[in-house]
C-alpha positions in Angstrom: -74.3 36.2 -58.6 -77.0 33.8 -57.3 -75.8 30.3 -57.0 -72.7 31.9 -54.5 -75.7 34.0 -52.4 -77.6 30.9 -52.5 -74.5 28.4 -50.7 -74.0 31.1 -48.3 -77.3 31.2 -47.2 -77.3 27.7 -47.0 -74.4 27.4 -44.9 -76.1 29.8 -42.7 -79.2 27.9 -42.7 -77.3 24.5 -41.7 -75.6 26.6 -39.1 -78.9 28.0 -37.8 -80.1 24.4 -37.8 -77.3 23.1 -35.6 -77.5 25.9 -33.4 -80.8 25.6 -32.8 -80.9 21.8 -33.1 -77.8 21.3 -30.3 -78.2 23.4 -28.3 -74.8 25.6 -29.0 -74.0 28.6 -27.4 -72.9 30.1 -31.1 -75.3 32.1 -33.4 -76.6 30.6 -36.4 -74.5 32.5 -38.8 -71.8 32.2 -36.7 -71.6 28.0 -37.1 -72.8 28.7 -40.5 -69.3 30.6 -41.3 -67.3 27.7 -39.2 -68.7 25.3 -41.6 -68.3 27.3 -44.8 -64.6 27.8 -43.6 -64.3 24.0 -43.0 -65.4 23.7 -46.3 -62.8 25.8 -47.9 -60.1 24.4 -45.8 -61.2 21.0 -47.3 -60.8 22.4 -50.6 -57.3 23.6 -49.6 -58.6 27.5 -50.3 -59.6 26.9 -53.4 -63.0 29.1 -53.7 -65.7 27.8 -55.4 -66.3 29.7 -58.8 -69.9 30.8 -57.9 -68.7 32.4 -54.3 -65.6 34.7 -56.1 -68.1 37.5 -56.9 -70.2 37.3 -53.9 -66.9 37.4 -52.0 -65.6 40.2 -54.1 -69.2 42.4 -53.7 -69.0 41.6 -49.8 -65.8 43.0 -49.5 -65.7 45.9 -51.6 -68.6 47.4 -49.5 -67.5 45.8 -46.3 -67.1 49.7 -44.6 -71.2 49.7 -44.5 -71.1 46.5 -42.0 -69.5 49.6 -39.4 -72.2 51.9 -39.7 -74.3 49.7 -36.9 -71.8 49.3 -34.5 -70.9 53.6 -34.8 -73.9 54.7 -34.6 -74.3 52.0 -31.2 -70.9 53.9 -30.1 -72.4 57.4 -30.7 -75.6 56.2 -28.9 -74.1 55.0 -26.3 -71.2 57.6 -25.7 -71.9 58.8 -22.0 -71.9 55.4 -20.7 -68.7 54.5 -22.9 -67.3 58.0 -21.0 -68.1 56.8 -17.6 -66.0 53.7 -17.9 -63.3 55.0 -20.4 -60.6 54.0 -18.4 -60.8 50.7 -17.9 -62.2 50.1 -21.1 -59.0 51.8 -22.9 -56.8 49.5 -20.7 -58.5 46.5 -21.7 -58.6 47.5 -25.6 -54.9 47.8 -25.8 -54.1 44.1 -23.6 -56.1 42.4 -25.7 -54.4 44.1 -29.0 -51.0 43.6 -27.0 -52.1 39.9 -26.4 -53.3 39.4 -30.0 -50.4 40.6 -31.1 -48.4 38.3 -29.0 -50.4 35.3 -30.2 -50.3 35.6 -33.6 -46.4 36.5 -33.1 -46.0 33.2 -31.4 -48.0 30.9 -33.9 -46.1 32.7 -37.0 -43.0 31.5 -35.1 -44.2 28.4 -34.3 -45.5 27.8 -38.2 -42.6 29.4 -39.5 -40.5 26.9 -37.5 -42.4 23.7 -38.7 -42.4 24.7 -42.5 -38.5 24.6 -42.0 -38.6 21.1 -40.7 
């Protein structure tokens, strides 16, 4: 498990270096995740053996990552109530656009696969 965590930390560190060094508008961990995604794509989605237990452990406890967001929502509940209608409309619109975009991409990819 330690080698897998080391791989993740190396990608995060590389992302931090690139984000700071290139003055990117993205946080370092996001850049690191994008680099990890690119590395995994080059391996054709085949997960390296050291990353498998780390990935399983992180996804098993993924719910814990929502606790800080939930506390933030509760902390700002009065402010959120004040903008509830615009927030609801925005969330509904973004969900509809996401579903439409996903359906469009899936349709295009399925047509490409048939050709």
